[in-house]
C-alpha positions, 0 to 999 in steps of 0.5 A: 077277126081273131078268136080272142075278140070273137069270144068276147064279142060273139061267144057262141060263134067263137065257141063254134069256131074253136070247136071246129078248129080244136075239137079233135085235139080235145077229143083226142086228149079226152079219149086217151085218158078215158080209154075203155069208157063208153063214147057217151062219157068221152063226148060228155067230157069233151062238151064240158071242156068247151062249156068250161071255156065258154063260161070263163071266156072273159078271163082267158087268153084266146091267142093260138099258142096259149089256147092249145096249151090251155085246152089240152091241160083243161081236157086232161083235168076234166077227163081225169075228174070224169074218170074219178067220178066213174070209178067212185060210182058205188057198186050195188051190194043190195041183197036183191042184186045178189039174189037175182044174179046167177054167178058163173061157177068156177073152181074157186067158187066150187071150193067155197060152195060149202058156205051158205049164201048169207055167210059168203055175202058177210065174208065178202063184205068183210074183206072191205074195198076194193076186194069185196067189189072185185069179187062181186063184179067177177063172180056175180056180175060175170065181168072180166078183169079188164072191165073191173080194172077199168072201172076201179082204176086198177090193172087187170093183173092186179084185179086177178091177184087181189081176187085170188088173195081175197078168195084165199082169205075167205077159205082160210077163215072158213077153215079156221072156224070148222076146226 
């Protein structure tokens, strides 16, 4: 029995057969797009792809050639949507988090040490996104540029450049007020 008929007559068995035959293809496609994301996110996305096919089984063509193309495109779209959800997750900017986190000290932070904690938080928030989130993740949460880039959908060198420019803007506003 071909997969098209199986999906219409016995969808659970058809889905298992499809998963066995094409699971690796879907997993590889999703893994490529969600590189840097936890395995749980990849597995959840793969499950979403097969669930989507199960839900829409009555209107899809499950011939081998059409199915492969459709699986790859569905996996790509689902993975991209999943990555967007991850990137959109708000970075907590709760004062309790700022108070609890001990920032890693660096040369840039030493230059800002004359500012009070409240002033510094206000100035960082005033930078807007994504710069405020970059500084929070880099200096308060101790994340590396690659981790921040993966989270925000930016390249690591872009994160580093934006962090440097943001710190420079904070320093310039502080110097302008002290003159």
